[in-house]
N, CA, C and O atoms as a CHARMM CRD file, in Angstrom:
* protein
*
  320
    1    1 MET  N    172.83600 312.21100 -55.82800 PROA 1      0.00000
    2    1 MET  CA   172.07600 310.77200 -56.14700 PROA 1      0.00000
    3    1 MET  C    172.09400 310.02600 -54.81500 PROA 1      0.00000
    4    1 MET  O    173.16100 310.13700 -54.21100 PROA 1      0.00000
    5    2 GLN  N    171.20100 309.32900 -54.25200 PROA 2      0.00000
    6    2 GLN  CA   171.04800 308.28000 -53.50100 PROA 2      0.00000
    7    2 GLN  C    170.73000 307.24800 -53.69000 PROA 2      0.00000
    8    2 GLN  O    169.65900 307.05200 -54.26500 PROA 2      0.00000
    9    3 ILE  N    171.56800 306.14800 -53.26500 PROA 3      0.00000
   10    3 ILE  CA   171.11100 304.72900 -53.86500 PROA 3      0.00000
   11    3 ILE  C    170.49900 304.14300 -52.29000 PROA 3      0.00000
   12    3 ILE  O    170.97700 304.33500 -51.17100 PROA 3      0.00000
   13    4 GLU  N    169.23100 303.34600 -52.70900 PROA 4      0.00000
   14    4 GLU  CA   168.49800 302.47400 -51.54700 PROA 4      0.00000
   15    4 GLU  C    168.85300 301.32000 -51.99300 PROA 4      0.00000
   16    4 GLU  O    169.01700 301.03700 -53.18000 PROA 4      0.00000
   17    5 ILE  N    169.00800 300.48100 -50.90300 PROA 5      0.00000
   18    5 ILE  CA   169.14900 298.93500 -51.12700 PROA 5      0.00000
   19    5 ILE  C    167.89300 298.33800 -50.46800 PROA 5      0.00000
   20    5 ILE  O    167.86600 298.26800 -49.23900 PROA 5      0.00000
   21    6 ARG  N    167.05100 297.98700 -51.05900 PROA 6      0.00000
   22    6 ARG  CA   165.81600 296.99400 -50.62400 PROA 6      0.00000
   23    6 ARG  C    166.15600 295.67800 -50.27100 PROA 6      0.00000
   24    6 ARG  O    166.94900 295.17000 -51.06400 PROA 6      0.00000
   25    7 GLY  N    165.81400 294.97300 -49.34600 PROA 7      0.00000
   26    7 GLY  CA   165.55200 293.52400 -49.20500 PROA 7      0.00000
   27    7 GLY  C    166.88400 293.13100 -48.24000 PROA 7      0.00000
   28    7 GLY  O    166.96900 291.96800 -47.84600 PROA 7      0.00000
   29    8 LEU  N    167.84300 294.03400 -47.89400 PROA 8      0.00000
   30    8 LEU  CA   168.92200 293.72900 -46.89600 PROA 8      0.00000
   31    8 LEU  C    168.47100 292.93000 -45.78600 PROA 8      0.00000
   32    8 LEU  O    169.37600 292.26900 -45.27600 PROA 8      0.00000
   33    9 GLU  N    167.23300 292.78800 -45.22300 PROA 9      0.00000
   34    9 GLU  CA   167.15300 292.20900 -44.15100 PROA 9      0.00000
   35    9 GLU  C    166.93400 290.36700 -44.50500 PROA 9      0.00000
   36    9 GLU  O    166.82500 289.57900 -43.56500 PROA 9      0.00000
   37   10 LYS  N    166.90400 289.98300 -45.69800 PROA 10     0.00000
   38   10 LYS  CA   166.94100 288.90600 -46.32900 PROA 10     0.00000
   39   10 LYS  C    168.43100 288.33000 -46.35000 PROA 10     0.00000
   40   10 LYS  O    168.70600 287.13100 -46.38100 PROA 10     0.00000
   41   11 LEU  N    169.17900 289.19100 -46.33300 PROA 11     0.00000
   42   11 LEU  CA   170.79600 288.67700 -46.36800 PROA 11     0.00000
   43   11 LEU  C    171.55100 288.61900 -45.22400 PROA 11     0.00000
   44   11 LEU  O    171.43400 289.46700 -44.33900 PROA 11     0.00000
   45   12 SER  N    172.45500 287.52900 -45.14900 PROA 12     0.00000
   46   12 SER  CA   173.32800 287.40600 -44.03000 PROA 12     0.00000
   47   12 SER  C    174.42600 288.56000 -44.16300 PROA 12     0.00000
   48   12 SER  O    174.73000 289.10000 -45.22700 PROA 12     0.00000
   49   13 PHE  N    175.00200 288.86500 -42.84200 PROA 13     0.00000
   50   13 PHE  CA   175.78500 289.69200 -42.43000 PROA 13     0.00000
   51   13 PHE  C    176.90400 290.03400 -43.66400 PROA 13     0.00000
   52   13 PHE  O    177.05400 291.16100 -44.13700 PROA 13     0.00000
   53   14 ARG  N    177.57100 288.95900 -44.03900 PROA 14     0.00000
   54   14 ARG  CA   178.40100 288.79500 -45.13900 PROA 14     0.00000
   55   14 ARG  C    178.02500 289.23000 -46.44800 PROA 14     0.00000
   56   14 ARG  O    178.77400 290.01600 -47.02800 PROA 14     0.00000
   57   15 GLU  N    177.08000 288.87500 -46.94300 PROA 15     0.00000
   58   15 GLU  CA   176.42400 288.97200 -48.19000 PROA 15     0.00000
   59   15 GLU  C    175.99900 290.68400 -48.18400 PROA 15     0.00000
   60   15 GLU  O    176.04300 291.42300 -49.16800 PROA 15     0.00000
   61   16 ARG  N    175.57500 291.07400 -46.75500 PROA 16     0.00000
   62   16 ARG  CA   175.18900 292.62900 -46.85200 PROA 16     0.00000
   63   16 ARG  C    176.58000 293.63600 -47.20400 PROA 16     0.00000
   64   16 ARG  O    176.66100 294.64100 -47.91100 PROA 16     0.00000
   65   17 GLN  N    177.35500 293.09100 -46.59700 PROA 17     0.00000
   66   17 GLN  CA   178.77600 293.74600 -46.62700 PROA 17     0.00000
   67   17 GLN  C    179.37700 293.90000 -48.12500 PROA 17     0.00000
   68   17 GLN  O    179.98300 294.86400 -48.59200 PROA 17     0.00000
   69   18 ALA  N    179.01300 292.60000 -48.77900 PROA 18     0.00000
   70   18 ALA  CA   179.72900 292.69700 -50.16400 PROA 18     0.00000
   71   18 ALA  C    178.58800 293.12700 -50.94500 PROA 18     0.00000
   72   18 ALA  O    179.01300 293.72200 -51.93500 PROA 18     0.00000
   73   19 VAL  N    177.45900 293.08800 -50.93200 PROA 19     0.00000
   74   19 VAL  CA   176.22500 293.89800 -51.88600 PROA 19     0.00000
   75   19 VAL  C    176.86300 295.54000 -51.54000 PROA 19     0.00000
   76   19 VAL  O    177.48000 296.14300 -52.41800 PROA 19     0.00000
   77   20 ILE  N    176.63800 296.12100 -50.23200 PROA 20     0.00000
   78   20 ILE  CA   176.89800 297.57800 -50.07400 PROA 20     0.00000
   79   20 ILE  C    178.37900 297.90200 -50.77100 PROA 20     0.00000
   80   20 ILE  O    178.54800 299.02100 -51.25400 PROA 20     0.00000
   81   21 LEU  N    179.28600 297.06400 -50.81200 PROA 21     0.00000
   82   21 LEU  CA   180.64800 297.48800 -51.51300 PROA 21     0.00000
   83   21 LEU  C    180.34100 297.35000 -52.78900 PROA 21     0.00000
   84   21 LEU  O    180.49200 298.40100 -53.41100 PROA 21     0.00000
   85   22 LYS  N    179.89200 296.27200 -53.54700 PROA 22     0.00000
   86   22 LYS  CA   179.84500 296.26900 -54.76400 PROA 22     0.00000
   87   22 LYS  C    178.80300 297.58900 -55.28800 PROA 22     0.00000
   88   22 LYS  O    179.16000 298.27100 -56.24900 PROA 22     0.00000
   89   23 GLU  N    177.68800 297.83500 -54.67700 PROA 23     0.00000
   90   23 GLU  CA   176.74900 298.54900 -55.05200 PROA 23     0.00000
   91   23 GLU  C    177.52500 299.99400 -54.96500 PROA 23     0.00000
   92   23 GLU  O    177.14500 301.02500 -55.51900 PROA 23     0.00000
   93   24 SER  N    178.44600 299.87600 -54.32300 PROA 24     0.00000
   94   24 SER  CA   179.34700 301.32800 -53.90900 PROA 24     0.00000
   95   24 SER  C    179.99500 301.56000 -55.31800 PROA 24     0.00000
   96   24 SER  O    180.14000 302.70700 -55.74200 PROA 24     0.00000
   97   25 GLY  N    180.36900 300.50000 -56.01500 PROA 25     0.00000
   98   25 GLY  CA   181.20100 300.76000 -57.06600 PROA 25     0.00000
   99   25 GLY  C    182.72800 299.88800 -56.91800 PROA 25     0.00000
  100   25 GLY  O    183.64000 299.96800 -57.74100 PROA 25     0.00000
  101   26 LYS  N    182.74400 299.24300 -55.95300 PROA 26     0.00000
  102   26 LYS  CA   183.90000 298.55000 -55.63400 PROA 26     0.00000
  103   26 LYS  C    183.93700 297.29100 -56.61800 PROA 26     0.00000
  104   26 LYS  O    182.95600 296.62100 -56.94200 PROA 26     0.00000
  105   27 SER  N    185.30400 297.09200 -57.04400 PROA 27     0.00000
  106   27 SER  CA   185.81800 295.74400 -57.82800 PROA 27     0.00000
  107   27 SER  C    185.89200 294.62700 -57.04200 PROA 27     0.00000
  108   27 SER  O    186.30000 294.72100 -55.88400 PROA 27     0.00000
  109   28 LEU  N    185.46500 293.30400 -57.63900 PROA 28     0.00000
  110   28 LEU  CA   185.42300 292.16300 -56.95600 PROA 28     0.00000
  111   28 LEU  C    186.67200 292.12200 -56.08200 PROA 28     0.00000
  112   28 LEU  O    186.64900 291.64300 -54.94800 PROA 28     0.00000
  113   29 GLU  N    187.55600 292.54000 -56.53800 PROA 29     0.00000
  114   29 GLU  CA   189.14200 292.32700 -55.88900 PROA 29     0.00000
  115   29 GLU  C    189.28900 293.30700 -54.98200 PROA 29     0.00000
  116   29 GLU  O    190.05200 292.94700 -54.08500 PROA 29     0.00000
  117   30 THR  N    188.77700 294.65600 -54.81000 PROA 30     0.00000
  118   30 THR  CA   188.74100 295.47500 -53.88900 PROA 30     0.00000
  119   30 THR  C    187.93500 295.03800 -52.62300 PROA 30     0.00000
  120   30 THR  O    188.20900 295.38300 -51.47300 PROA 30     0.00000
  121   31 ILE  N    186.79200 294.14500 -53.04200 PROA 31     0.00000
  122   31 ILE  CA   185.91500 293.94900 -51.99800 PROA 31     0.00000
  123   31 ILE  C    186.61400 292.83700 -51.15500 PROA 31     0.00000
  124   31 ILE  O    186.64400 292.90300 -49.92600 PROA 31     0.00000
  125   32 ALA  N    187.24000 291.69400 -51.94200 PROA 32     0.00000
  126   32 ALA  CA   187.95200 290.53900 -51.69300 PROA 32     0.00000
  127   32 ALA  C    188.74800 291.09800 -50.50200 PROA 32     0.00000
  128   32 ALA  O    188.58400 290.75900 -49.33000 PROA 32     0.00000
  129   33 LYS  N    189.50200 291.86600 -50.89000 PROA 33     0.00000
  130   33 LYS  CA   190.81000 292.46000 -50.27000 PROA 33     0.00000
  131   33 LYS  C    190.01100 293.01700 -48.59800 PROA 33     0.00000
  132   33 LYS  O    190.34800 292.71700 -47.45300 PROA 33     0.00000
  133   34 GLN  N    188.97700 293.82900 -49.04300 PROA 34     0.00000
  134   34 GLN  CA   188.55800 294.43200 -47.80100 PROA 34     0.00000
  135   34 GLN  C    187.92800 293.67200 -46.74500 PROA 34     0.00000
  136   34 GLN  O    188.01100 293.93700 -45.54500 PROA 34     0.00000
  137   35 LEU  N    187.31300 292.74200 -47.24700 PROA 35     0.00000
  138   35 LEU  CA   186.63600 291.52000 -46.28900 PROA 35     0.00000
  139   35 LEU  C    187.60200 290.56700 -46.10700 PROA 35     0.00000
  140   35 LEU  O    187.24400 289.77400 -45.23600 PROA 35     0.00000
  141   36 LYS  N    188.96000 290.24900 -46.68700 PROA 36     0.00000
  142   36 LYS  CA   189.90600 289.26100 -46.47600 PROA 36     0.00000
  143   36 LYS  C    189.16900 287.82500 -46.79600 PROA 36     0.00000
  144   36 LYS  O    189.05000 286.86700 -46.03200 PROA 36     0.00000
  145   37 LEU  N    188.68900 287.97000 -48.21700 PROA 37     0.00000
  146   37 LEU  CA   188.07600 287.00400 -48.79800 PROA 37     0.00000
  147   37 LEU  C    188.79900 286.73200 -50.10700 PROA 37     0.00000
  148   37 LEU  O    189.47600 287.58700 -50.67900 PROA 37     0.00000
  149   38 SER  N    188.59600 285.34300 -50.60200 PROA 38     0.00000
  150   38 SER  CA   189.00100 285.28600 -52.07900 PROA 38     0.00000
  151   38 SER  C    188.05900 285.78000 -52.72700 PROA 38     0.00000
  152   38 SER  O    186.92900 286.00700 -52.29600 PROA 38     0.00000
  153   39 THR  N    188.55600 286.01800 -54.03500 PROA 39     0.00000
  154   39 THR  CA   187.47700 286.79700 -55.13900 PROA 39     0.00000
  155   39 THR  C    186.24800 285.55100 -55.44400 PROA 39     0.00000
  156   39 THR  O    185.06200 285.79500 -55.66700 PROA 39     0.00000
  157   40 SER  N    186.57800 284.83200 -55.41400 PROA 40     0.00000
  158   40 SER  CA   185.52300 283.53100 -55.83900 PROA 40     0.00000
  159   40 SER  C    184.57700 283.39200 -54.56100 PROA 40     0.00000
  160   40 SER  O    183.37900 283.30100 -54.83100 PROA 40     0.00000
  161   41 SER  N    184.93700 283.36000 -53.17300 PROA 41     0.00000
  162   41 SER  CA   183.95900 283.82300 -52.17300 PROA 41     0.00000
  163   41 SER  C    183.19700 285.03000 -52.17900 PROA 41     0.00000
  164   41 SER  O    182.01800 285.04000 -51.82500 PROA 41     0.00000
  165   42 VAL  N    183.68600 285.84700 -52.48600 PROA 42     0.00000
  166   42 VAL  CA   182.84400 287.57100 -53.05600 PROA 42     0.00000
  167   42 VAL  C    182.28600 286.99300 -53.72100 PROA 42     0.00000
  168   42 VAL  O    181.29300 286.63600 -53.08700 PROA 42     0.00000
  169   43 ALA  N    182.23400 286.50400 -54.96200 PROA 43     0.00000
  170   43 ALA  CA   181.24200 286.08100 -56.04600 PROA 43     0.00000
  171   43 ALA  C    180.15200 285.19400 -55.33600 PROA 43     0.00000
  172   43 ALA  O    178.98600 285.58100 -55.41000 PROA 43     0.00000
  173   44 THR  N    180.39900 284.20200 -54.75400 PROA 44     0.00000
  174   44 THR  CA   179.64700 283.16700 -54.04500 PROA 44     0.00000
  175   44 THR  C    178.60500 284.32200 -53.38500 PROA 44     0.00000
  176   44 THR  O    177.51800 284.57600 -53.90300 PROA 44     0.00000
  177   45 LEU  N    179.01400 284.86100 -52.38700 PROA 45     0.00000
  178   45 LEU  CA   178.24400 285.85100 -51.42900 PROA 45     0.00000
  179   45 LEU  C    177.26500 286.56000 -52.49400 PROA 45     0.00000
  180   45 LEU  O    176.05100 286.37300 -52.40600 PROA 45     0.00000
  181   46 LEU  N    177.84600 287.42600 -53.56300 PROA 46     0.00000
  182   46 LEU  CA   177.07100 288.20200 -54.41500 PROA 46     0.00000
  183   46 LEU  C    175.83100 287.43600 -55.30000 PROA 46     0.00000
  184   46 LEU  O    174.72500 287.91900 -55.54200 PROA 46     0.00000
  185   47 ASN  N    176.24900 286.34900 -55.63300 PROA 47     0.00000
  186   47 ASN  CA   175.40000 285.35000 -56.41100 PROA 47     0.00000
  187   47 ASN  C    174.19200 284.91000 -55.27100 PROA 47     0.00000
  188   47 ASN  O    173.01300 284.90400 -55.62400 PROA 47     0.00000
  189   48 ARG  N    174.62700 284.51200 -53.75800 PROA 48     0.00000
  190   48 ARG  CA   173.59300 284.14400 -52.98900 PROA 48     0.00000
  191   48 ARG  C    172.42200 285.57100 -52.71400 PROA 48     0.00000
  192   48 ARG  O    171.19300 285.53100 -52.77400 PROA 48     0.00000
  193   49 ALA  N    173.16200 286.56300 -52.45800 PROA 49     0.00000
  194   49 ALA  CA   172.28200 287.92300 -52.48700 PROA 49     0.00000
  195   49 ALA  C    171.50100 288.10500 -53.33500 PROA 49     0.00000
  196   49 ALA  O    170.37300 288.54600 -53.11700 PROA 49     0.00000
  197   50 ARG  N    171.94100 287.80600 -54.45600 PROA 50     0.00000
  198   50 ARG  CA   171.03500 288.18300 -55.85000 PROA 50     0.00000
  199   50 ARG  C    170.13100 287.14600 -56.00400 PROA 50     0.00000
  200   50 ARG  O    169.19200 287.36400 -56.76900 PROA 50     0.00000
  201   51 SER  N    170.20000 285.96100 -55.40000 PROA 51     0.00000
  202   51 SER  CA   169.14900 284.91400 -55.44200 PROA 51     0.00000
  203   51 SER  C    168.19900 284.88400 -54.33900 PROA 51     0.00000
  204   51 SER  O    167.26300 284.09200 -54.23300 PROA 51     0.00000
  205   52 LYS  N    168.52000 285.82500 -53.51400 PROA 52     0.00000
  206   52 LYS  CA   167.46300 286.21300 -52.33100 PROA 52     0.00000
  207   52 LYS  C    166.53800 287.47600 -52.81700 PROA 52     0.00000
  208   52 LYS  O    165.52500 287.78800 -52.19200 PROA 52     0.00000
  209   53 GLY  N    166.85400 287.97800 -53.66000 PROA 53     0.00000
  210   53 GLY  CA   166.07200 289.19500 -54.23100 PROA 53     0.00000
  211   53 GLY  C    166.34400 290.53600 -53.96600 PROA 53     0.00000
  212   53 GLY  O    165.56200 291.39800 -54.36700 PROA 53     0.00000
  213   54 TYR  N    167.43400 290.84800 -53.29300 PROA 54     0.00000
  214   54 TYR  CA   167.29500 292.36600 -53.13000 PROA 54     0.00000
  215   54 TYR  C    167.30800 293.04800 -54.49900 PROA 54     0.00000
  216   54 TYR  O    167.47700 292.59700 -55.63100 PROA 54     0.00000
  217   55 GLU  N    167.02200 294.56400 -53.92700 PROA 55     0.00000
  218   55 GLU  CA   167.13700 295.51100 -55.47300 PROA 55     0.00000
  219   55 GLU  C    167.41300 296.70100 -54.91600 PROA 55     0.00000
  220   55 GLU  O    167.32100 297.03200 -53.73400 PROA 55     0.00000
  221   56 ILE  N    167.89500 297.56200 -56.22100 PROA 56     0.00000
  222   56 ILE  CA   168.53100 298.75200 -55.77200 PROA 56     0.00000
  223   56 ILE  C    167.58100 299.76800 -56.20700 PROA 56     0.00000
  224   56 ILE  O    166.99200 299.60800 -57.27600 PROA 56     0.00000
  225   57 VAL  N    167.36100 300.85300 -55.44700 PROA 57     0.00000
  226   57 VAL  CA   166.52700 301.88400 -55.85900 PROA 57     0.00000
  227   57 VAL  C    167.65200 303.15700 -55.96300 PROA 57     0.00000
  228   57 VAL  O    168.37500 303.48200 -55.02100 PROA 57     0.00000
  229   58 CYS  N    167.65300 303.87000 -57.41500 PROA 58     0.00000
  230   58 CYS  CA   168.30800 304.99900 -57.26400 PROA 58     0.00000
  231   58 CYS  C    167.40700 305.96700 -57.21100 PROA 58     0.00000
  232   58 CYS  O    166.40400 305.85300 -57.91500 PROA 58     0.00000
  233   59 ILE  N    167.57300 307.12000 -56.36900 PROA 59     0.00000
  234   59 ILE  CA   167.02100 308.32200 -56.00100 PROA 59     0.00000
  235   59 ILE  C    167.61700 309.49600 -56.56400 PROA 59     0.00000
  236   59 ILE  O    168.50700 310.02600 -55.89700 PROA 59     0.00000
  237   60 ILE  N    167.29100 310.01700 -57.69000 PROA 60     0.00000
  238   60 ILE  CA   167.82300 311.26100 -58.54100 PROA 60     0.00000
  239   60 ILE  C    166.99000 312.48200 -58.28400 PROA 60     0.00000
  240   60 ILE  O    165.87600 312.54400 -58.80400 PROA 60     0.00000
  241   61 PRO  N    167.40100 313.38900 -57.58100 PROA 61     0.00000
  242   61 PRO  CA   166.67500 314.50800 -57.39000 PROA 61     0.00000
  243   61 PRO  C    166.83600 315.31800 -58.84300 PROA 61     0.00000
  244   61 PRO  O    167.84100 315.41700 -59.54600 PROA 61     0.00000
  245   62 SER  N    165.41500 315.89800 -59.06100 PROA 62     0.00000
  246   62 SER  CA   165.31200 316.32000 -60.43300 PROA 62     0.00000
  247   62 SER  C    166.20300 317.30000 -60.87200 PROA 62     0.00000
  248   62 SER  O    166.38200 317.54300 -62.06500 PROA 62     0.00000
  249   63 GLY  N    166.81800 317.92400 -59.87500 PROA 63     0.00000
  250   63 GLY  CA   167.65100 318.98300 -60.62000 PROA 63     0.00000
  251   63 GLY  C    168.67900 318.66100 -61.16200 PROA 63     0.00000
  252   63 GLY  O    169.20600 319.34800 -62.03700 PROA 63     0.00000
  253   64 GLU  N    169.29100 317.20200 -60.59600 PROA 64     0.00000
  254   64 GLU  CA   170.40100 316.77600 -61.07500 PROA 64     0.00000
  255   64 GLU  C    170.44100 316.45200 -62.62200 PROA 64     0.00000
  256   64 GLU  O    171.44100 316.35200 -63.33200 PROA 64     0.00000
  257   65 LEU  N    169.05800 316.30800 -62.98500 PROA 65     0.00000
  258   65 LEU  CA   168.74900 315.81000 -64.15000 PROA 65     0.00000
  259   65 LEU  C    168.42100 317.17300 -65.25900 PROA 65     0.00000
  260   65 LEU  O    168.31600 317.17200 -66.48600 PROA 65     0.00000
  261   66 GLY  N    168.32300 318.22100 -64.32500 PROA 66     0.00000
  262   66 GLY  CA   167.81000 319.53800 -65.42500 PROA 66     0.00000
  263   66 GLY  C    166.74300 319.61800 -65.50000 PROA 66     0.00000
  264   66 GLY  O    166.26000 320.44200 -66.27700 PROA 66     0.00000
  265   67 LEU  N    165.93100 318.78900 -64.72000 PROA 67     0.00000
  266   67 LEU  CA   164.47700 318.99100 -64.75000 PROA 67     0.00000
  267   67 LEU  C    163.45600 319.63200 -63.66100 PROA 67     0.00000
  268   67 LEU  O    162.22700 319.68500 -63.71200 PROA 67     0.00000
  269   68 GLY  N    164.49200 320.18000 -62.49500 PROA 68     0.00000
  270   68 GLY  CA   163.71600 320.99600 -61.46200 PROA 68     0.00000
  271   68 GLY  C    163.95800 322.35300 -61.66800 PROA 68     0.00000
  272   68 GLY  O    164.54500 322.86800 -62.61900 PROA 68     0.00000
  273   69 GLY  N    163.40000 322.94400 -60.59200 PROA 69     0.00000
  274   69 GLY  CA   163.52300 324.43000 -61.01300 PROA 69     0.00000
  275   69 GLY  C    161.78000 324.88100 -61.22800 PROA 69     0.00000
  276   69 GLY  O    160.98500 324.04000 -61.64900 PROA 69     0.00000
  277   70 GLU  N    161.44400 325.97100 -60.96000 PROA 70     0.00000
  278   70 GLU  CA   160.35100 326.78400 -61.28200 PROA 70     0.00000
  279   70 GLU  C    159.82100 326.38400 -62.42000 PROA 70     0.00000
  280   70 GLU  O    158.73400 325.80600 -62.37600 PROA 70     0.00000
  281   71 GLU  N    160.42600 326.58900 -63.58400 PROA 71     0.00000
  282   71 GLU  CA   160.00600 326.47100 -64.83000 PROA 71     0.00000
  283   71 GLU  C    159.66100 324.97500 -65.29500 PROA 71     0.00000
  284   71 GLU  O    158.93800 324.75300 -66.26600 PROA 71     0.00000
  285   72 TRP  N    160.15500 324.12700 -64.63500 PROA 72     0.00000
  286   72 TRP  CA   159.57800 322.63200 -64.96300 PROA 72     0.00000
  287   72 TRP  C    158.42800 322.46000 -64.16200 PROA 72     0.00000
  288   72 TRP  O    157.44300 321.96300 -64.70600 PROA 72     0.00000
  289   73 ASP  N    158.35500 322.85300 -62.69600 PROA 73     0.00000
  290   73 ASP  CA   157.05500 322.64000 -62.02700 PROA 73     0.00000
  291   73 ASP  C    155.98600 323.65300 -62.83200 PROA 73     0.00000
  292   73 ASP  O    154.89900 323.09200 -62.96800 PROA 73     0.00000
  293   74 GLU  N    156.01500 324.75500 -63.29300 PROA 74     0.00000
  294   74 GLU  CA   155.22900 325.40000 -63.92900 PROA 74     0.00000
  295   74 GLU  C    154.35300 324.59100 -65.48100 PROA 74     0.00000
  296   74 GLU  O    153.19700 324.48500 -65.89100 PROA 74     0.00000
  297   75 GLU  N    156.01200 324.08500 -66.01700 PROA 75     0.00000
  298   75 GLU  CA   155.06400 323.22800 -67.10100 PROA 75     0.00000
  299   75 GLU  C    154.29700 321.97100 -66.77300 PROA 75     0.00000
  300   75 GLU  O    153.43000 321.53700 -67.53200 PROA 75     0.00000
  301   76 ILE  N    154.60200 321.42700 -65.70900 PROA 76     0.00000
  302   76 ILE  CA   153.77500 320.29100 -65.13300 PROA 76     0.00000
  303   76 ILE  C    152.72100 320.42900 -64.67600 PROA 76     0.00000
  304   76 ILE  O    151.95900 319.46200 -64.69600 PROA 76     0.00000
  305   77 SER  N    152.28700 321.69300 -64.09100 PROA 77     0.00000
  306   77 SER  CA   151.11200 322.12600 -63.63000 PROA 77     0.00000
  307   77 SER  C    150.11100 322.82700 -64.76100 PROA 77     0.00000
  308   77 SER  O    148.90600 323.04100 -64.63100 PROA 77     0.00000
  309   78 SER  N    150.91000 323.10800 -65.85000 PROA 78     0.00000
  310   78 SER  CA   150.17900 323.72900 -66.89700 PROA 78     0.00000
  311   78 SER  C    149.77200 322.44400 -67.70800 PROA 78     0.00000
  312   78 SER  O    148.89000 322.65300 -68.54100 PROA 78     0.00000
  313   79 GLU  N    150.18500 321.31600 -67.63800 PROA 79     0.00000
  314   79 GLU  CA   149.76400 320.29300 -68.27200 PROA 79     0.00000
  315   79 GLU  C    148.73400 319.60000 -67.62200 PROA 79     0.00000
  316   79 GLU  O    148.11700 318.76900 -68.28800 PROA 79     0.00000
  317   80 ASP  N    148.46800 319.75700 -66.60800 PROA 80     0.00000
  318   80 ASP  CA   147.08700 318.95400 -65.82600 PROA 80     0.00000
  319   80 ASP  C    146.01800 319.51200 -66.08600 PROA 80     0.00000
  320   80 ASP  O    144.96500 319.07700 -65.61900 PROA 80     0.00000
């Protein structure tokens, strides 16, 4: 699975750091420790970033969902 974050160019450097860590599954406390900030400062960065409208796009290869392979491709082409 691949995660793409769109709209990062709208964010400040610190907002980008916080967003990337958050979207990588890190907790608020972990992000705060890593960035050497308080949890409230991290929450503020994340809120500001959300208000600027970044979006997450999750790209999941069809094979990971059990939808890949030749059988699936054949089914799709027979439906056309």
